[in-house]
C-alpha angles and dihedrals in degrees: 000000000000112000096196140331141231128192111222108201116207093344112173104180123225130117135150115291119234115260120268091255088071091079089060094054115108115246116198127198096032107132123225119257112276138162087289091074139243119330104212089172124015121190093331098318134095138184094191125111120191106238122205124198117251092252097044113164122221094264090054091049089051089048089058091050092049093049094047093046096048093046088051091051089051100045109011089243119118112209114213120246114218133174120226103327114203093248131031110258115237089237119030149142105228116204125197131353094329122182085233090073091076090048088056091049094248110147096195117157103198090189087071089060094066120218097314110025121109145184127221113195136163116211115179108304093346135091119207121203108177133155147159120286138297101008108009100092092043091051089047090057091050091048090053092049095045105034100036106022101037102241118152135192106195099159136343090270098036118066131152122211116169120225119229136149091213123048111190124175126205119236106282134202104159132150116181143167127190116272089246128028091220120041122173119167090175115221094205118217133170141023109075091335129087120297090197094113092051090055096041098039114153111192091191090059092050091049093048092051087049096231106157095168115146096220088075089057093047102041108022119019136331115265097221127210091260090063094044103269121245146268097276122215110168117208091004124173133032096357111148088112087060096045092054106016115212091209088066101038112019095091100041099032112024088157088075090071132073118282103220126170089349100308138083114252107220104157137072124358092354137188125223133227096245093192095076112093091213089061090059091047095049093045091049091049091051092048090048089055091049091051093050091049094051109036092162095053118126097211142000128209147226104188127187116225122269090242138079096238094119121165116270100186117131095254094052093045089052089053090050091054091049093057102033125105087210107032092175095047094106139001090269100062102272092306095173096041093073097294098110091038089056093048091049090048092051089054094048090047090055093049092047091049092053090052103039097089093058095032107028095165103036111116125213124203128210132181129253091197137142107330091011098049095093111080121248130231131228096035142085126204122246110259091249096055124103118198116216106208110208115190096182089159094062128115115237096203085078128047118262094266100040143065134049096288099038099040111018103037103029107012093208092179090057090049092054091048092051093047089052088058087056102038133036093228135030126188122197115231097196128185126232094226114167115151120311088247093053098263111158096239092143104050096088093048100050096092094050091048093051092047091048090052091049093048091049091056101256110158102190136032132198120185115208102225159345101189120193093005090187093062134062114355092329101128091040091054092046094049093049092049093051092049094048098044089052093045117013089192091061111132097246094179091057091039092055092053090046093052094046091052094047096044102035104026114198091003091068099096092052093049092047088053090051092050090053091047091050091049095053114096089204090068092063136076114250120279108273115259092241089062097039090050089065091068108018143033120238110269095018118138092246095051099084094045090052100044096043103032111032148046099038088173089076098040134084128233114249117251090250091053092049091054092048090048092049090052091051092053091048088054089048090054093049092048091058101037092116098045113070095194096050090041091055089052090050092050090053094050092043088072086081094067091038091058090053096045094048093048101039111028121084112276092241094057103130093223097060100081094054092042091051091048090051090048094053092047089057092044088056094043091050094046095238112169089188139030120214088348093305119117109258098243092050093046092049091050092050091053093047090049090052103043102020101246141322134264136190 
């Protein structure tokens, strides 16, 4: 039970530890350990130092600072941080793989916990928090603070730390690892989208939410060793033009590049002719150099281009036919029925085989995306390959394994299962598809999607992507993803209500009602015929289920639903009128209904000018260079052309 709360805005931890002599000071009134648990602080006093191992790494030192600082915020008592005292204190919090663990009879092999697993254990008067390196012990501290002491880190400006004069832990004997070894709820930043997160980056917040995804490091801000580092994937993404650079080979060896529509493609995000032995050799040599340059990397990558310029030479088409479940499905040998996936997998197998002697444990990822998403036949993946399954076509208003689009038309769950018969590991490259206008059609399905992925055997998840995290439901979506990817059994229903209350205050019930409205297919017009025709014929049995119950991302709210949503946001504003922080959060999320109103209501609706003016004020305040993916100046002009201007 939380006794009281405090919101710590922008807190970053730190502080100067107490001197070593503090552990020798007598502390009176601290009860002995009983069945009630371990009293870290009792009525404003503590006899517990935080003990670091002699070889503590930066992330473990930061873990000690975070623990000391949060306990001080809770109780007013600052526990001293000491490194490797000569004798084991009678009472102590032991961090990391301390030599004292053997003295206590704890046979914990932290290497077995991987880079992020941890153990929480009480032994007599001592608490052990130990994990794998580099992030395990740090994540163990956060687990203790969050799961057992009630701390929360919802957003950089919204933190919950309970106040209590006595901090008592239950007896613990816990060993845990994250639900997925790779977790990347990508907080997108850059290009035509907002750079707000780059400029307001808070490494402590990223560490506390236990997001170790490498895209943050690459595109936003380095996750340094102090904050645990990241899951490193050098040269990730669509990188064939890096593996075999056209600038080096296009002139002398155009045959290395894809023959498409009668010509070799040697510019841009190119494809290769994977049938040339020299292409395999050059790609393997490039990958070998990358591996030597990044010995600590977690994964490397061979990524097809983000185009459809696949090679159409005779040798490649023959390979497509060999691996396709429908070799006559198109002129190019059933390319999308597993043919191209099989040819890409052959190529990756050959590269991995050339490298396995020098790098027997280095893994290489490759996409199952677009034309390569469907699994091939007549091939197995090299043991070091990781398939990244990318269901970009899916509908987010249903979980990954359910609904007309996800289950009946594409059967994504079946695709993952088949790929796992081909490869030892499959990651899910999911897509953060709410509605095109920002409606939160995905928030109520996140938990079921994560649990389906876990049950299917997926071992890593990337979410592409949380754009403009400071607007709409961005931080809510990010927080729920981080909780679920760490613990697929997380109670997302309860967590959603908890976040809304913490982040929006008295507006929470109105925003919850809006999320439920936006997630209800009955509150939308039917799916347009031009979309439904892609999957069904008019009059077919599946037509009604699709057009009335699925794909909310391509449907429009009814006029009645828009009016109800507008009323809910007006109530949310009124509920927070006296709290500037909550009101600013409500104004940012109100952009969701403003997008819908401006696009869908008649141009002469008297509310549109003031709603547009409010929207643009928030766009400016949140440093958004674009709106809905459209550059700001162009978007503003389109709105002014439609409604005739804006006013405050």
